[in-house]
C-alpha positions as CSV (number, residue, x, y, z in Angstrom):
1,M,12.4,19.5,9.6
2,E,9.8,21.9,10.5
3,P,6.2,22.6,8.5
4,G,6.2,25.7,7.7
5,K,9.4,26.1,6.1
6,S,10.3,26.4,2.5
7,F,12.5,23.1,0.9
8,G,13.8,24.1,-2.3
9,K,10.7,25.5,-4.7
10,Y,8.4,23.5,-2.1
11,V,6.6,25.1,1.5
12,L,5.9,22.4,3.8
13,L,3.1,22.6,5.2
14,K,2.0,19.4,7.5
15,R,3.6,15.8,7.9
16,I,1.6,12.8,7.1
17,A,3.7,9.9,7.4
18,A,6.2,8.7,8.9
19,G,8.3,5.5,8.8
20,G,11.5,3.4,9.5
21,M,13.6,5.3,6.3
22,G,11.3,8.8,5.8
23,E,9.1,11.2,6.9
24,V,5.8,12.2,4.2
25,Y,4.7,15.8,4.1
26,L,2.3,17.8,2.4
27,A,3.5,20.8,0.8
28,Q,2.8,23.2,-1.4
29,K,4.7,23.3,-4.7
30,R,5.3,27.1,-5.9
31,G,6.0,28.1,-9.8
32,P,6.3,31.1,-12.0
33,R,3.1,33.8,-11.8
34,G,2.0,32.4,-8.5
35,F,1.5,28.5,-10.0
36,S,0.8,26.2,-6.9
37,M,-0.4,23.0,-6.3
38,P,-0.6,20.4,-3.2
39,V,2.3,17.8,-3.6
40,A,3.8,14.8,-1.1
41,I,7.4,14.9,-0.6
42,K,9.0,12.1,1.2
43,V,12.2,13.2,2.5
44,I,15.0,10.7,4.0
45,L,15.9,10.6,7.0
46,P,18.7,12.5,8.1
47,Y,20.4,9.9,10.2
48,L,20.2,7.7,7.4
49,G,21.2,10.3,4.8
50,S,25.7,9.7,4.7
51,S,24.2,5.8,4.7
52,Q,25.1,3.9,1.0
53,R,22.3,1.6,1.5
54,F,19.6,3.6,2.8
55,T,20.2,6.2,0.1
56,E,20.4,3.3,-2.7
57,M,17.0,2.0,-1.2
58,F,15.4,5.7,-1.5
59,F,16.7,6.1,-5.1
60,N,15.0,2.8,-6.1
61,E,12.3,3.4,-5.2
62,A,12.0,6.4,-6.8
63,Q,13.5,4.9,-9.9
64,L,10.4,2.0,-10.4
65,A,7.4,3.8,-9.1
66,A,8.5,6.9,-12.0
67,Q,7.5,4.1,-14.0
68,L,4.4,3.6,-12.9
69,N,1.6,5.4,-14.3
70,H,-1.8,3.6,-12.9
71,P,-5.1,5.3,-11.5
72,N,-4.6,2.4,-8.7
73,I,-0.8,3.3,-7.5
74,V,0.6,6.2,-6.5
75,R,2.0,8.8,-9.0
76,V,6.0,9.5,-8.1
77,Y,6.7,13.1,-10.0
78,D,10.6,13.9,-9.6
79,F,13.8,12.7,-6.5
80,G,16.3,15.0,-5.9
81,L,18.7,16.7,-3.3
82,I,18.1,19.7,-1.2
83,E,20.2,20.9,1.1
84,E,21.8,17.9,1.5
85,T,18.0,16.1,1.8
86,Y,17.2,13.7,-0.4
87,F,13.3,13.7,-1.6
88,I,10.4,12.4,-3.6
89,E,8.0,14.3,-5.1
90,M,4.5,12.7,-5.2
91,E,0.8,12.9,-5.7
92,Y,-0.9,14.0,-3.0
93,V,-3.7,11.2,-2.2
94,Q,-6.2,13.4,0.1
95,G,-7.7,10.6,2.2
96,E,-6.7,8.0,4.7
97,N,-4.5,5.1,4.7
98,L,-6.1,1.1,5.2
99,A,-4.1,0.8,8.3
100,T,-6.3,3.9,9.8
101,I,-9.9,2.8,8.5
102,I,-9.6,-0.8,10.3
103,D,-8.3,1.3,13.4
104,E,-11.6,3.3,13.3
105,L,-13.6,0.1,12.4
106,A,-11.9,-1.7,15.5
107,R,-12.6,1.3,17.7
108,R,-16.2,1.3,16.4
109,K,-16.3,-2.2,17.4
110,A,-17.5,-2.6,13.6
111,R,-16.4,-4.8,10.8
112,L,-15.3,-3.8,7.1
113,P,-18.4,-5.3,4.8
114,D,-16.6,-8.2,2.5
115,F,-18.3,-6.3,-0.5
116,F,-16.7,-3.3,0.4
117,A,-13.2,-5.4,1.2
118,A,-13.8,-7.2,-2.7
119,K,-14.2,-3.6,-3.7
120,I,-10.8,-2.1,-2.6
121,G,-9.6,-5.8,-3.3
122,I,-9.8,-5.8,-6.7
123,D,-8.7,-2.6,-6.6
124,V,-5.1,-3.1,-5.4
125,C,-5.4,-5.7,-7.6
126,K,-5.9,-3.7,-11.0
127,G,-2.4,-1.2,-9.7
128,L,-0.4,-4.7,-9.5
129,D,-1.4,-6.5,-12.4
130,Y,-0.3,-2.9,-13.9
131,A,3.2,-3.3,-11.8
132,H,3.9,-6.6,-12.6
133,T,3.4,-6.9,-15.8
134,K,5.2,-3.3,-16.7
135,R,7.5,-3.0,-19.4
136,D,10.9,-0.5,-19.6
137,D,9.2,2.3,-20.9
138,L,12.6,2.1,-23.2
139,S,13.7,-0.6,-23.5
140,G,10.5,-2.4,-23.1
141,K,11.8,-5.2,-21.6
142,P,9.7,-6.7,-18.4
143,L,10.2,-4.5,-15.1
144,N,9.6,-8.3,-13.2
145,I,8.3,-5.1,-10.4
146,I,7.1,-7.1,-7.0
147,H,5.9,-4.5,-3.9
148,R,7.3,-6.7,-1.1
149,D,5.2,-4.9,1.5
150,I,2.2,-4.7,0.3
151,S,-0.1,-3.7,4.1
152,P,-2.8,-1.8,4.8
153,Q,-0.2,1.2,5.5
154,N,0.7,1.2,1.7
155,I,-2.7,1.1,0.2
156,L,-4.3,4.4,0.8
157,I,-8.2,5.4,-0.4
158,S,-8.5,8.8,-0.8
159,Y,-12.0,10.7,0.2
160,G,-13.7,10.1,-3.3
161,G,-13.3,6.5,-2.9
162,E,-10.0,6.3,-5.2
163,V,-7.5,3.3,-4.2
164,K,-4.1,3.5,-4.4
165,I,-0.4,1.8,-3.9
166,T,2.2,3.8,-2.4
167,D,5.9,2.9,-1.3
168,F,7.9,0.9,-3.2
169,G,10.5,1.7,-1.1
170,I,11.5,-1.8,-1.0
171,A,10.0,-3.0,-4.8
172,K,12.3,-5.1,-6.3
173,R,12.9,-6.9,-9.8
174,A,11.7,-10.6,-9.9
175,D,15.6,-10.8,-12.0
176,D,17.0,-9.1,-8.6
177,Q,17.0,-10.9,-5.9
178,K,20.1,-9.3,-3.6
179,T,18.1,-9.5,-0.4
180,K,21.4,-10.4,1.8
181,G,20.3,-13.8,3.8
182,G,19.1,-13.3,7.2
183,M,17.5,-9.9,6.0
184,L,13.6,-9.4,6.1
185,K,12.1,-7.0,4.7
186,G,8.5,-6.0,5.0
187,K,6.2,-6.3,7.1
188,Y,6.1,-9.0,9.3
189,S,3.0,-9.8,9.6
190,Y,1.8,-9.5,6.1
191,M,5.1,-11.5,4.5
192,S,4.5,-14.4,2.2
193,P,5.8,-18.3,3.7
194,E,9.0,-17.3,1.0
195,Q,9.8,-14.1,2.3
196,V,10.2,-15.2,5.4
197,L,12.7,-18.1,4.5
198,S,14.1,-15.4,1.8
199,N,13.3,-17.3,-0.6
200,A,13.0,-16.3,-4.6
201,L,10.3,-14.3,-4.6
202,D,7.8,-13.5,-7.7
203,K,4.7,-11.9,-8.0
204,R,2.5,-14.6,-6.0
205,S,4.4,-13.4,-3.1
206,D,2.0,-9.6,-3.1
207,I,-1.2,-11.7,-3.5
208,F,-0.3,-13.7,-0.5
209,S,0.4,-10.3,1.6
210,L,-3.0,-9.0,-0.2
211,G,-4.8,-12.5,1.0
212,V,-3.1,-11.0,4.6
213,V,-5.0,-7.6,4.2
214,L,-7.8,-8.9,2.6
215,Y,-8.2,-11.1,5.9
216,E,-7.9,-8.9,8.8
217,M,-10.1,-6.1,6.5
218,V,-13.3,-8.2,7.1
219,T,-12.1,-9.9,10.6
220,G,-9.9,-7.1,12.1
221,V,-7.6,-9.1,12.6
222,R,-4.5,-10.6,10.8
223,P,-4.4,-14.3,10.6
224,F,-0.6,-15.1,11.5
225,D,-0.1,-12.7,13.9
226,R,1.3,-14.0,17.4
227,R,2.8,-12.7,20.9
228,S,6.6,-12.2,19.2
229,D,7.7,-11.7,15.8
230,Y,9.8,-15.0,15.8
231,L,6.0,-16.8,16.4
232,T,4.5,-14.9,14.1
233,L,7.2,-16.1,11.4
234,E,6.4,-19.2,12.5
235,A,2.5,-19.4,11.5
236,I,3.3,-18.2,8.1
237,K,5.5,-21.0,7.4
238,S,3.4,-23.6,9.1
239,A,0.2,-21.8,10.7
240,P,-3.9,-23.2,9.0
241,V,-5.8,-19.8,8.6
242,P,-8.3,-19.6,11.0
243,P,-11.5,-19.6,10.1
244,M,-13.0,-16.2,10.1
245,Q,-16.1,-17.2,12.0
246,K,-13.6,-18.1,14.9
247,F,-13.7,-14.0,15.1
248,G,-17.5,-13.6,15.0
249,V,-17.8,-12.6,11.8
250,E,-20.4,-14.2,9.4
251,V,-19.0,-14.1,5.7
252,D,-19.7,-15.9,2.6
253,A,-18.2,-18.7,2.2
254,S,-17.1,-17.7,-1.4
255,F,-15.5,-15.0,-0.3
256,E,-13.7,-16.5,2.5
257,A,-12.2,-19.3,0.0
258,I,-10.4,-16.5,-2.1
259,V,-9.2,-15.2,0.3
260,A,-7.6,-18.6,1.5
261,R,-6.7,-19.4,-2.2
262,A,-4.2,-16.3,-1.8
263,L,-3.0,-17.4,1.6
264,A,-1.8,-21.1,0.0
265,K,1.2,-21.8,1.6
266,D,3.0,-23.0,-1.5
267,P,3.2,-20.2,-4.6
268,A,1.3,-23.0,-6.9
269,E,-1.5,-23.4,-5.0
270,R,-2.4,-19.4,-4.6
271,F,-3.9,-17.7,-7.8
272,P,-1.3,-17.5,-10.4
273,S,-1.4,-13.5,-10.8
274,A,-3.3,-10.8,-9.6
275,R,-5.3,-10.7,-13.0
276,V,-6.4,-13.7,-11.8
277,F,-7.4,-12.1,-8.2
278,R,-9.1,-9.9,-9.4
279,R,-11.4,-11.8,-11.5
280,E,-12.6,-14.1,-8.7
281,L,-13.6,-11.5,-6.4
282,E,-15.0,-9.7,-9.4
283,A,-17.1,-12.5,-10.5
284,Y,-18.1,-13.3,-6.0
285,L,-19.2,-9.9,-6.5
286,Q,-21.4,-10.2,-9.5
287,E,-22.8,-13.9,-8.3
288,R,-24.1,-11.7,-4.9
289,H,-25.7,-9.1,-7.1
290,R,-23.1,-6.9,-5.3
291,R,-21.4,-4.0,-7.2
292,P,-20.3,-1.4,-4.9
293,T,-18.7,1.9,-7.0
294,T,-16.3,4.7,-6.1
295,I,-19.1,6.6,-5.0
296,D,-20.3,4.2,-2.6
297,L,-16.5,3.9,-1.0
298,D,-16.8,8.0,-0.8
299,T,-19.9,8.2,1.0
300,F,-18.5,5.1,3.3
301,L,-15.3,7.0,4.3
302,H,-17.5,10.4,4.6
303,D,-19.9,8.8,7.4
304,M,-16.8,7.9,9.2
305,F,-14.4,10.8,9.1
306,E,-16.5,13.4,8.0
307,E,-14.8,15.9,10.8
308,K,-11.4,15.0,9.4
309,I,-12.0,15.3,5.9
310,A,-13.0,19.4,6.9
311,E,-9.4,19.9,8.5
312,K,-7.9,18.4,5.0
313,E,-9.8,20.2,3.0
314,A,-8.6,23.3,4.8
315,I,-5.2,22.7,4.8
316,K,-5.3,21.8,0.5
317,L,-7.1,25.2,0.5
318,L,-4.0,26.4,2.0
319,S,-2.2,24.9,0.0
320,Q,-3.8,26.6,-3.2
321,A,-3.9,30.3,-1.5
């Protein structure tokens, strides 16, 4: 699919992300009387369109995410088929994913302050707690959603400082553990030990993954990364968490202890829920008299991505023309 092409009631403006299953475009949604709005359109890759397994995963993402309406989760508006291509219409977040921010910090030989990492972690916990405890809108039954792929690539931060979880492509209900034995889904470096072992998962698996993200945010290093995928998976199962000081980072011991608990090998030793995890991070900030706000995060991002922000503003104005 090419930018500038009409796609049903959408005009695709720019490809903004690509993954193993699909591509995401910034698009202009058009309607009667000149109505238009910017949205993100995720399409399944053409060569996967005929695969029942991948189309089911794509539909599963839309079906689950459409029930989630929370400020810290990217909103899904629609799912459909246009020109034999499945698509998901989503909220457009004008900003960067956390992986891009971490990479830019590394390029500048800088680190994210732990109080900013805690602020981002708190907002991710809010979104996770909502997803983990969400009930079906019609039946009222718990959905028990597990994201299973919490990683910097799937955490978006708007230029206004809003933090949002995206990509529920491999999410599952805790009572629907149908992944075939030996098939690992997710980014290896962020998997929990039970995920590596293909054991049944619950919400504490997402807590482990978020622990890896917090560790990486302040050190620039993924704690269990090794020379090969095999060694990385083995490290996740058995290697201790390296002290953050090993990477030349001075981090408050209380913050490091919070991250270490999230990274416990035994799920029973982790935070029992994202809500408890969030409260620990909030207590840490309160004790240190550091309460970064959305505006603080906004300022931090504008200082780092000034040129990109100007470019994206121009594209957004074009989408509204």
